[in-house]
N, C-alpha and C positions, 0 to 999 in steps of 0.2 A: 900657298897653303890657305886653307879656309879658316874661319874663326872657330874656336873650340865648340861653340854652341852648335855649329853645323856638322860636327863629327858624328859619324855613325858609332853607336856603342861598340867597343872593342869586342865584346862577346859575340856580336853578330857578324864579324868579319871572317871570311874564309882566309886561308893561308896567303894566297896571292894578294888579296886586298890589304891585309895587315903588313905584308912584306913591302909592298909598293908605298904604302903610307909611311912606314918606318923610314924608307929611303928618303922620302920627301921631308920628313921631320929632321933627319940628319943633315940634309942639304941646307935646310932653313937655318938650323942652329949654327952650322959651320959658316954660313954667310954672315951671320951676326946682324947687328942693327936693331935687335929687339930689346925691349925693356926687361928688367929683371923678372917681373911677374909673368910676362908673356913667355920668356925663356924657360922659367920653371914649369909653367903649365905645359909647354911643348915637350920639355924633358920628361915630365910625368907621363904624358901621352906616349912618348917613345918607349918608355919602360914598359907600359902596359901592352903596347904593340909587340915588343920583343918577347914578352911573356906569352902572348897569344900565339906567336909564331912557334915558339918552343912547344906549346901544348899541341899544336897541329902536328909538328914533326914527331913528337913522342907518340901521338895517336897513330900516325902512319907506321912508325917502327913497330908498335904493338901489333898492328894488323898484319904486317909483313911477317913478323916472327910467328904469329898464330898460323898464318898460311903455310909457312915453311914447316912448322911442327905438324900440321895436319897432313902435309905431303909425306913426311917421314913416317907418320903413323900408318898411312895407307900402304907404304912400301913394306911394312913389317908383316 
């Protein structure tokens, strides 16, 4: 894991980047050995990454639903 100052802003990450970094955060936290402040910072980063993943997935769902509705409209 890199230092928090080296992190790319969460808003700039695509789904795969956020997912992969979140997996790294979880692994690091599970391994333990960090101080309280470092653990809390990493936990907060993980929460932000999880939220970003959800945003990407919701956006994909919206696009799929729109495409399906568009196909249904064309069939009518």
